[in-house]
C-alpha positions as CSV (number, residue, x, y, z in Angstrom):
1,M,20.2,-7.8,-24.7
2,K,19.4,-10.4,-22.2
3,T,15.6,-11.7,-22.1
4,T,15.6,-13.1,-19.1
5,L,15.6,-11.9,-15.4
6,F,16.6,-14.8,-13.8
7,G,19.8,-14.5,-12.0
8,R,19.3,-10.6,-12.2
9,V,16.7,-9.9,-9.4
10,R,16.6,-10.7,-5.5
11,L,14.8,-9.6,-2.7
12,G,16.3,-6.2,-1.3
13,Y,14.1,-5.2,1.4
14,V,10.7,-5.6,3.1
15,I,8.4,-2.6,4.4
16,V,6.4,-3.6,7.6
17,E,3.3,-1.3,8.9
18,S,2.9,-1.6,12.9
19,S,1.7,0.5,15.7
20,R,4.2,-1.7,17.8
21,L,7.4,0.1,17.3
22,A,8.8,-0.4,20.6
23,E,7.9,-4.0,20.7
24,W,9.5,-4.1,17.1
25,K,12.8,-2.6,18.5
26,H,13.2,-5.0,21.3
27,F,12.2,-8.0,19.5
28,A,14.6,-7.3,16.4
29,A,17.6,-6.2,18.6
30,D,17.4,-8.4,21.9
31,G,15.7,-11.2,20.2
32,L,16.8,-11.5,16.4
33,G,20.0,-9.8,17.1
34,L,19.6,-7.1,14.3
35,H,21.1,-3.6,14.2
36,I,18.4,-1.0,14.7
37,D,18.3,2.7,13.7
38,E,15.6,4.9,15.1
39,V,15.1,7.2,12.1
40,S,12.2,9.0,13.7
41,A,9.6,8.4,16.2
42,D,7.2,6.5,13.4
43,T,10.2,4.6,11.6
44,L,12.6,2.0,12.5
45,A,15.5,0.7,9.9
46,L,16.8,-2.5,10.7
47,R,20.2,-3.5,9.0
48,V,22.2,-6.6,8.5
49,D,24.7,-5.7,6.1
50,D,26.1,-2.2,4.4
51,R,22.7,-1.2,3.2
52,T,21.1,1.5,5.3
53,R,17.7,-0.3,5.2
54,R,16.6,-3.9,4.8
55,L,13.7,-4.2,7.1
56,V,11.9,-1.0,7.7
57,V,9.0,-1.0,10.2
58,Q,6.6,2.1,9.8
59,R,3.8,3.4,12.0
60,G,0.7,2.3,10.8
61,P,-2.6,0.1,11.5
62,A,-1.7,-2.8,9.3
63,E,0.2,-5.0,11.6
64,D,1.7,-6.6,8.3
65,V,4.1,-6.8,5.5
66,V,3.1,-4.1,2.7
67,A,5.8,-4.0,0.4
68,L,8.3,-6.1,-0.9
69,G,11.4,-4.3,-2.5
70,W,13.3,-6.3,-5.6
71,E,16.7,-5.3,-6.6
72,L,17.5,-5.7,-10.4
73,D,21.0,-5.6,-11.5
74,D,21.0,-2.7,-13.7
75,D,18.5,-0.4,-15.9
76,A,18.2,-3.0,-18.7
77,A,16.9,-5.8,-16.4
78,L,14.7,-3.0,-14.7
79,H,13.1,-2.0,-18.0
80,L,12.4,-5.3,-19.0
81,A,10.6,-6.0,-15.7
82,L,8.9,-3.2,-16.0
83,A,7.7,-3.9,-19.5
84,R,6.4,-7.3,-18.2
85,V,4.5,-5.7,-15.8
86,R,2.8,-3.2,-18.6
87,D,2.1,-6.2,-20.6
88,S,-0.1,-7.8,-17.4
89,G,-2.1,-4.9,-17.6
90,V,-0.6,-3.0,-14.5
91,S,0.8,0.4,-14.2
92,A,3.7,1.1,-12.1
93,Q,4.5,4.4,-10.2
94,L,8.1,6.1,-10.1
95,H,8.9,7.2,-6.6
96,R,12.0,9.4,-5.8
97,G,12.7,11.7,-2.8
98,D,11.6,10.9,0.8
99,E,9.4,7.8,-0.2
100,A,12.7,6.2,-1.9
101,A,15.1,7.5,1.0
102,A,12.6,6.1,3.5
103,R,13.2,2.6,1.5
104,G,17.3,3.2,1.3
105,V,17.2,3.4,-2.3
106,S,17.9,6.2,-4.7
107,E,14.2,5.6,-6.6
108,Y,12.0,2.8,-7.1
109,W,8.8,1.9,-9.2
110,S,5.8,0.4,-7.5
111,F,2.7,-1.7,-8.5
112,T,-0.1,-3.9,-6.8
113,G,1.1,-7.4,-6.7
114,P,-0.6,-10.4,-5.7
115,K,-2.7,-10.1,-2.3
116,R,-2.5,-6.2,-2.9
117,T,0.9,-6.3,-1.3
118,S,3.2,-3.5,-3.0
119,V,6.1,-5.0,-5.5
120,E,8.8,-2.5,-5.8
121,L,11.4,-2.4,-8.2
122,F,14.8,-0.6,-7.7
123,T,18.4,-0.9,-9.0
124,T,20.7,1.6,-6.6
125,P,20.6,0.9,-2.8
126,V,22.0,3.6,-0.3
127,M,25.1,2.1,1.0
128,T,26.9,2.9,4.3
129,E,30.3,2.4,6.0
130,R,28.6,2.8,9.9
131,P,29.7,-0.3,11.6
132,L,27.0,-3.0,12.7
133,R,25.7,-3.1,16.0
134,M,23.9,-6.6,16.8
135,K,24.1,-9.7,18.6
136,A,24.2,-12.0,15.8
137,S,27.5,-12.5,14.2
138,G,26.6,-11.5,10.7
139,F,23.6,-12.3,7.8
140,L,24.1,-13.4,4.6
141,T,22.8,-11.4,1.7
142,G,25.0,-10.9,-1.5
143,V,24.0,-12.1,-4.8
144,G,21.1,-14.1,-3.5
145,G,19.5,-11.2,-1.6
146,L,18.0,-10.5,1.9
147,G,16.5,-13.9,2.4
148,H,12.9,-15.4,1.3
149,V,9.2,-14.8,1.9
150,A,6.6,-17.6,2.3
151,I,3.1,-16.6,1.0
152,S,-0.2,-18.3,1.7
153,T,-2.6,-18.3,-1.2
154,R,-5.8,-19.4,-2.4
155,E,-4.6,-19.0,-5.9
156,P,-1.5,-21.0,-6.2
157,E,-1.5,-21.2,-9.7
158,S,-2.1,-17.3,-10.2
159,M,0.6,-16.5,-7.7
160,K,3.2,-19.2,-9.7
161,G,2.6,-17.5,-12.7
162,F,3.1,-14.2,-11.5
163,W,6.7,-14.7,-10.4
164,E,7.3,-16.6,-13.3
165,R,5.9,-14.3,-15.8
166,I,7.7,-11.1,-14.2
167,F,10.8,-12.5,-13.0
168,D,11.4,-15.7,-14.8
169,A,11.3,-17.7,-11.5
170,R,12.3,-21.6,-11.6
171,V,10.8,-24.2,-9.7
172,S,13.0,-25.5,-7.2
173,D,11.0,-28.4,-5.8
174,Y,7.8,-29.1,-3.8
175,I,6.8,-30.2,-0.5
176,E,3.4,-32.1,0.3
177,D,2.6,-32.1,4.0
178,R,-0.5,-32.4,6.9
179,L,-0.6,-29.8,9.3
180,S,-3.4,-29.8,11.9
181,G,-5.4,-32.1,9.7
182,V,-5.2,-29.8,6.6
183,D,-3.6,-31.1,3.6
184,L,-0.8,-28.4,1.9
185,D,1.2,-27.9,-0.9
186,L,4.1,-25.8,-1.1
187,T,6.3,-24.8,-4.1
188,F,9.6,-23.3,-3.8
189,L,10.8,-20.7,-6.5
190,R,14.3,-19.5,-7.0
191,L,15.2,-16.3,-8.7
192,N,19.0,-16.8,-8.5
193,E,21.2,-19.0,-6.6
194,R,19.2,-18.9,-3.4
195,H,17.4,-22.2,-3.3
196,H,14.1,-20.0,-3.1
197,S,13.2,-16.4,-2.7
198,V,9.5,-17.0,-2.6
199,A,7.7,-19.8,-1.4
200,I,3.8,-20.7,-2.2
201,V,1.6,-22.3,0.4
202,S,-1.8,-23.5,-0.2
203,T,-4.4,-26.0,1.0
204,R,-5.2,-28.8,-1.1
205,G,-8.7,-29.2,-2.4
206,I,-11.0,-26.6,-1.0
207,R,-8.6,-23.5,-1.2
208,L,-8.5,-21.7,2.3
209,N,-6.1,-19.1,3.9
210,P,-6.2,-19.1,7.5
211,L,-3.8,-16.3,8.0
212,R,-4.5,-12.8,8.6
213,T,-1.1,-11.5,7.3
214,S,-0.2,-11.2,3.7
215,I,2.8,-13.4,4.2
216,H,3.3,-16.6,6.5
217,H,7.2,-15.8,6.9
218,M,10.0,-14.0,6.0
219,N,13.6,-15.5,6.3
220,L,16.9,-14.4,7.2
221,Q,20.0,-16.2,6.8
222,V,22.6,-16.1,9.6
223,A,26.1,-16.6,9.3
224,S,27.0,-19.6,11.7
225,L,25.1,-22.6,13.6
226,D,25.7,-20.4,16.7
227,D,23.5,-17.5,15.6
228,V,20.6,-20.1,15.0
229,V,20.9,-21.8,18.6
230,D,21.6,-17.9,20.4
231,G,18.5,-16.4,18.4
232,Y,16.4,-19.1,19.5
233,R,17.6,-18.9,23.2
234,R,17.2,-15.5,23.3
235,C,13.8,-15.3,21.8
236,R,12.5,-18.0,24.3
237,E,13.8,-16.4,27.2
238,L,12.3,-13.1,26.2
239,G,9.1,-14.9,25.9
240,Y,8.3,-14.6,22.0
241,P,6.2,-17.1,20.8
242,I,8.0,-19.8,19.1
243,A,6.0,-21.1,16.1
244,N,8.6,-23.7,15.5
245,A,11.6,-24.9,17.3
246,I,15.0,-25.7,15.7
247,G,14.8,-28.0,12.7
248,Q,16.0,-29.0,9.6
249,H,13.8,-28.7,5.9
250,P,14.3,-31.8,3.5
251,N,14.6,-29.7,0.5
252,D,17.0,-26.8,0.9
253,R,18.5,-28.5,4.2
254,E,18.4,-25.1,5.9
255,L,18.6,-25.4,9.8
256,S,16.2,-22.9,11.5
257,F,13.5,-21.8,13.8
258,Y,10.3,-19.8,13.4
259,V,9.2,-17.1,15.8
260,E,5.9,-14.8,15.6
261,T,6.9,-11.4,15.2
262,P,5.0,-8.3,17.2
263,S,2.9,-7.9,13.9
264,G,1.7,-11.5,13.8
265,F,3.6,-12.8,10.6
266,E,6.7,-15.1,11.2
267,M,10.3,-14.8,11.1
268,E,12.4,-17.8,10.3
269,I,16.3,-17.4,11.3
270,G,18.2,-20.1,9.4
271,W,21.5,-21.2,8.5
272,N,23.4,-23.2,5.4
273,P,20.8,-23.8,3.0
274,I,21.7,-25.0,-0.2
275,V,23.0,-22.8,-2.8
276,V,22.2,-23.4,-6.6
277,T,25.4,-22.5,-8.1
278,E,25.7,-22.1,-12.0
279,E,27.4,-25.6,-12.1
280,A,24.5,-27.3,-9.7
281,E,21.8,-25.5,-11.9
282,R,22.8,-27.6,-15.2
283,H,22.1,-30.8,-13.2
284,W,19.3,-29.8,-11.0
285,R,16.2,-32.1,-10.7
286,Q,12.9,-31.0,-9.2
287,A,11.6,-33.2,-6.5
288,T,8.6,-33.7,-4.6
289,Y,9.0,-34.2,-0.6
290,R,6.9,-35.5,2.1
291,G,7.1,-33.3,4.9
292,I,8.2,-29.9,5.9
293,S,10.9,-30.9,8.2
294,L,13.6,-33.9,8.1
295,W,13.6,-33.5,12.0
296,G,12.7,-30.9,14.6
297,H,10.6,-27.9,14.1
298,Y,8.4,-28.7,16.8
299,P,5.3,-26.2,17.2
300,E,5.5,-24.6,20.6
301,N,2.5,-22.4,20.4
302,L,0.3,-24.3,18.5
303,T,-2.7,-24.2,21.3
304,L,-6.4,-24.9,20.5
305,G,-7.0,-21.4,20.5
306,V,-4.5,-20.6,17.9
307,S,-5.8,-23.4,15.9
308,A,-9.7,-22.4,16.5
309,R,-8.5,-18.9,15.2
310,R,-7.0,-20.3,12.3
311,F,-9.8,-22.5,11.3
312,G,-12.0,-19.6,11.6
313,R,-10.0,-17.5,9.2
314,G,-9.8,-20.3,6.7
315,L,-13.6,-20.3,6.6
316,L,-14.0,-16.6,6.5
317,S,-11.7,-16.6,3.3
318,L,-14.0,-18.6,1.3
319,T,-16.3,-15.5,1.6
320,R,-13.9,-13.4,0.0
321,G,-11.7,-13.1,-3.5
322,E,-8.1,-12.7,-3.3
323,F,-6.5,-10.2,-5.5
324,T,-4.4,-11.7,-8.5
325,V,-2.2,-9.9,-11.1
326,G,-3.5,-11.2,-14.6
327,A,-1.4,-11.9,-17.5
328,K,-2.1,-10.4,-21.1
329,P,-4.2,-12.6,-23.0
């Protein structure tokens, strides 16, 4: 029996709670170029491949990502993950029926993860042969999963330990940067051949969290360079706030742009990142890069007002603890 989950887990779906469903529909379809299914007056299902659900927007007040669904290869991998969750002193609940159908899976287990975001585990997605209607030419998912999420935290050691302990995450590399006068440390964790499925962002020294949302951004990988350029042009022309214009990262070499979603967190649309294949894995060496970008990624909406709000939230975060998932002694 395999005792590692590395290579056997990937991001499967993301659940967003928002009261701005009409804005999300316009943003996702006309800006990002995704396929949209209006499941009901209270639910949008966003598709990028042959899964019935990849990004689900449900009506609610959070204006945030409220759940991350992680796909395991099989029941053996699922049971191993659940055993590790129990060993961390956390209880997981099984969900079937309408709750599972809303996520496009046959059933799933959920538990409260870092920052009180629901972590959800499943093995069997619901598939569809219905054709995609979308402006983008395609999105790359497969064994690497849906994409990645970047999470800002005041507890980076605990956050890193969680993904290592539960999913056998491996550090791909690190980035150090200074943005808006604040020193940042970023750790990139891979769970499979995707360069990273989780990125951890923290301030150096005094640990602040300037973000209202549970994640900084979610990434989707498009099929072509034209998809990046066309998506950027559509989002700009439609007036969506461009957080960072087109640029390229030094570590995974992904070429991308970032746009603010109707709920406030960012979406990164990227192309052609490094894939850490089994052969590359044997020769992989961790590195620390200086600067988040090789070129580009110019912030287009970083006004004094935005900076002031982030500074205020950062100071306010010092007055509140951050929920962590503890390890068994």
